[in-house]
C-alpha angles and dihedrals in degrees: 000000000000092000092052090051092048091048090050091050092050090049091052091047090051092051093048094046092049090053091053098042100036099076092057091043094050090048090055092045092050090049091050092048092049091050090049092050091049092050092049092046091051091048092052092046090050090058099048128082135213138045095290099059094119093051093045095049091044090054092047093050091046097049104028117061115224094245095047111122135177106248088343090288114085131035112254092208094057092041093052092049092052092045092050089057094048098041101047110348085251095301114143092194095054118128120187127219088257093050103260111152139212139357096325094033100240118190114233093241090055090051091050091048088062096042101264132116126235088251090057089062091074086069110091093216097048091044089052093050092052092045090054092049092048091050092049092048092051091045092052089057102042098031092215121096095213093049088050087057089049094052091044084070096042129256140295132048093320091058091046091054090046090054092050092050093048092047093050093048092045093059092050090067111085 
């Protein structure tokens, strides 16, 4: 009986002490998380080109969770930053010779496949959402994140060079 009473007292003491200590602890944790997010945001901004870097990084942080990885191997945030540079130099109004549109150069048929119009691809956020879906679809087929990047760009020697460039730039980001 004594041991049950002592256990109950220790449990109550633990609850009371956590109520007193927790507000300070959560404030410190929130501060640490905010500092981490700011550092990551600055790092991503530092590695992107063009006049729309703030908008692109904001969209990536909003729509891509920090821990999201392609096939559990490479960070989607870093990958999308590198791809934005390579695809359009961070220009949301870019249109390729073949008709790909926006920051991540989405083809109109790809946009329509996911329920968007070609005009929607000029929106950074909508372009990002389609780019993510395309990457995941390619990755589900080839089971290799870097080959998914390669096939995002097409096939052949050009796509192979694209993959090498993206991979090299990806590993430059801390």
